[in-house]
N, C-alpha and C positions, 0 to 999 in steps of 0.2 A: 477914193471913186472916180474916173476917170469920166473927164465931160467930155461929150459927141453934139456936136450939130447936126442939123438934117433936114432936109428941105420937104415940105410936105405939101401938095394941094391945098389951098384954105377950108374948102369943103373936109377934107381930112382933118385941118388942125379943130376947126368949129367943132367934129363930131368927138375928139379926141376932149375938147376942151371940155365940153358936157358931159360925155360922158364918165370923166375923172370928176366931175361938178355933185353930177346924181350918185356916184355909187361911194365905194369903202376907201377911192386913193384923195391921196393931200392935191395931187394936181397932175398937169400931163405927163409928167413925165416919170412920175411914182405905176403911174396907167403903162407906159412903155417898157415900163422893167420890169414890169409882172406878166407881159405879154411874150417877151423876149424869154423871160424865164417858164413860163405853159409852153412855149413853144420847144426849149430845150428837152423840157421834160419828156414832150411829146417824141421828137425824135431818138428818145434813149427808150422810151417804151418800144418805137419803133422798130431799132436797128433789138432788142432783144429779142423779141416775135419773131423778128429775121433768121438770127442766130440760132433759135428753136425749131423753126422750119428746116431749116440749113442741116442740120442737127440730124431732123425727124428723114430729110431726103434722101443724105446718106446711107443712112442706118437700114436700107434694104425694103422690101416688101414682107410682108406676110401674108401666109395662106389661110389663116384664121378670120373670119366672118366679123362682122363689129359686133354681134352678138358673142360673140367669142370672147373677143377683146375685153370686153366689156365686164362677162364675168370672171375674166381673168382679174381685172384690176378689183371689182370687190372683193374675190376670197382674198388677196395681197392684201388690200386694206387691212380686211375683218384680220386678219392675223396681226396686222400692223398697232392696231386699235384697242 
């Protein structure tokens, strides 16, 4: 594991220490590591959603109503299930 030194305002350091001690974290470093991992996972989920949006937009438009689309999706799901 690589060691990294960062500078924080004193109030942030106090918050980190208090939050780490009050929760499931061994120390502030463990908390920061978890926060970074959560942010990475969040960014991955956003990128995956954006990919789906981009794919949907490139797929064109439909003349079917939402009700028609829902009915067709339910029929297809019934055939698969």
